[in-house]
C-alpha positions as CSV (number, residue, x, y, z in Angstrom):
1,M,0.0,0.0,0.0
2,L,3.0,2.3,0.5
3,W,3.9,2.1,-3.1
4,F,0.5,3.5,-3.9
5,L,1.2,6.6,-1.9
6,Y,4.6,7.0,-3.4
7,S,3.1,6.7,-6.9
8,I,0.5,9.4,-6.2
9,F,3.3,11.7,-5.0
10,V,5.4,11.0,-8.1
11,V,2.3,11.6,-10.4
12,L,1.6,14.9,-8.6
13,L,5.2,16.0,-9.1
14,I,5.1,15.1,-12.8
15,E,1.8,17.0,-13.2
16,C,3.2,20.1,-11.5
17,A,6.3,20.0,-13.7
18,I,4.2,19.6,-16.9
19,F,1.8,22.4,-15.8
20,S,4.7,24.7,-15.2
21,W,6.4,23.9,-18.6
22,V,3.2,24.2,-20.6
23,G,2.1,27.3,-18.8
24,H,5.4,28.9,-19.4
25,Y,5.5,27.9,-23.1
26,F,1.9,28.5,-24.1
27,G,0.6,30.8,-21.5
28,L,-2.0,30.5,-18.7
29,W,-5.2,30.7,-20.7
30,A,-4.1,28.3,-23.4
31,T,-3.1,25.8,-20.6
32,V,-6.5,26.2,-18.8
33,L,-8.4,25.9,-22.1
34,C,-6.4,22.7,-23.0
35,I,-7.3,21.1,-19.7
36,I,-11.0,22.0,-20.1
37,I,-11.0,20.6,-23.7
38,T,-9.3,17.3,-22.6
39,A,-11.8,16.9,-19.8
40,I,-14.7,17.4,-22.2
41,I,-13.2,14.9,-24.7
42,G,-12.7,12.5,-21.9
43,V,-16.3,12.7,-20.7
44,V,-17.6,12.2,-24.2
45,M,-15.3,9.2,-24.9
46,I,-16.1,7.6,-21.5
47,R,-19.9,8.1,-22.1
48,R,-19.6,6.4,-25.5
49,Q,-17.5,3.5,-24.2
50,G,-19.8,3.2,-21.2
51,F,-22.9,2.8,-23.4
52,I,-21.1,0.2,-25.5
53,T,-20.2,-1.8,-22.4
54,I,-23.7,-1.5,-21.0
55,G,-25.1,-2.9,-24.3
56,L,-22.6,-5.8,-24.2
57,L,-23.5,-6.4,-20.5
58,Q,-27.3,-6.6,-21.3
59,G,-26.6,-8.9,-24.2
60,K,-24.8,-11.3,-21.9
61,L,-27.5,-11.2,-19.3
62,K,-30.2,-11.8,-21.9
63,G,-28.2,-14.8,-23.1
64,G,-28.2,-16.2,-19.6
65,Q,-24.4,-15.7,-19.1
66,F,-22.7,-13.9,-16.2
67,P,-21.0,-10.8,-17.7
68,T,-17.7,-11.0,-15.9
69,S,-15.6,-9.4,-18.5
70,E,-18.1,-6.6,-19.1
71,L,-18.2,-5.8,-15.4
72,I,-14.4,-5.6,-15.3
73,E,-14.5,-3.5,-18.5
74,G,-17.0,-1.1,-16.8
75,L,-14.7,-0.8,-13.8
76,W,-11.8,-0.1,-16.0
77,I,-13.7,2.6,-18.0
78,S,-14.6,4.2,-14.7
79,L,-10.9,4.3,-13.7
80,V,-10.0,5.8,-17.1
81,G,-12.8,8.3,-16.8
82,L,-11.4,9.4,-13.5
83,L,-8.0,9.9,-15.1
84,L,-9.5,12.0,-17.9
85,I,-11.6,14.2,-15.6
86,L,-8.8,15.0,-13.2
87,P,-7.0,18.1,-14.3
88,G,-3.5,17.4,-15.6
89,F,-1.7,16.6,-18.8
90,F,0.0,13.4,-17.5
91,S,-3.3,11.9,-16.2
92,D,-5.1,12.9,-19.5
93,F,-2.3,11.2,-21.5
94,L,-2.7,8.0,-19.4
95,G,-6.5,8.2,-19.7
96,L,-6.4,8.7,-23.5
97,L,-3.9,5.9,-23.8
98,L,-5.9,3.5,-21.7
99,I,-9.2,4.2,-23.4
100,L,-7.9,2.6,-26.5
101,K,-8.8,-1.1,-26.6
102,V,-5.3,-2.3,-27.4
103,F,-3.6,-0.6,-24.5
104,R,-6.5,-1.3,-22.2
105,S,-6.3,-5.0,-22.7
106,L,-2.5,-5.0,-22.1
107,F,-2.7,-3.0,-18.8
108,K,-6.0,-4.4,-17.6
109,F,-4.8,-8.0,-17.3
110,K,-1.6,-7.0,-15.5
111,F,-3.4,-4.5,-13.2
112,L,-6.2,-7.0,-12.3
113,Q,-3.7,-9.8,-11.8
114,E,-1.6,-7.6,-9.5
115,L,-4.6,-6.3,-7.6
116,F,-6.7,-9.3,-7.1
117,L,-4.9,-12.6,-7.7
118,K,-1.8,-12.0,-5.6
119,K,-3.7,-10.4,-2.7
120,T,-6.8,-12.6,-2.6
121,F,-5.6,-16.1,-3.2
122,N,-2.6,-17.5,-1.4
123,T,-1.5,-20.4,-3.6
124,K,1.3,-21.5,-1.3
125,Q,-1.3,-22.2,1.5
126,Y,-2.8,-25.1,-0.3
127,S,0.1,-26.7,-2.1
128,D,0.7,-30.4,-2.6
129,T,3.3,-30.5,0.1
130,A,1.1,-29.2,2.8
131,N,0.5,-31.4,5.8
132,I,-3.2,-32.2,6.2
133,I,-4.3,-33.7,9.4
134,D,-7.7,-35.4,9.4
135,G,-9.2,-36.4,12.7
136,E,-12.2,-36.7,15.0
137,F,-12.8,-35.2,18.3
138,Y,-15.1,-35.8,21.3
139,E,-17.0,-33.1,23.1
140,I,-15.9,-33.3,26.7
141,N,-17.9,-30.5,28.3
142,N,-21.3,-32.1,27.6
143,P,-22.3,-34.2,30.7
144,K,-25.4,-35.8,29.1
145,N,-23.7,-37.4,26.2
146,E,-20.0,-38.1,27.0
147,N,-19.7,-40.6,24.1
148,H,-21.4,-38.4,21.5
149,R,-19.2,-38.0,18.5
150,I,-19.2,-35.0,16.3
151,K,-18.4,-36.2,12.8
152,H,-16.8,-34.1,10.1
153,K,-19.0,-33.9,7.0
154,R,-17.4,-34.0,3.6
């Protein structure tokens, strides 16, 4: 989680440097206008992609299938939309890059694998070399049925 905070700090530094450079080179109003235009383009593109994803999601549901990839796609489009709406040239560049299907599929797999698979499932916990102890136990504290066995159901 600490890497996330470091990456936010680095992105903010990059955004400040790019704002300073663009503002110095093009002027204040051109910089502000460019940020507003990229935010509008981002909203339009996200809305279009969102409607396409909703249509695909509804098609899967009508076909009786669970729309896993469409839900992940919707989550990813929301993340890209957040990048495009945030003011900044670096975040807009990343957002415009990730809205393209080619780059989105490349980064989405790696991002989801890093986020969910490594954190949620511990594959070393259930390896073939793990010692599994199967046994039965007796309930000692029950004075009425001292010989009552509690069996493990499989």
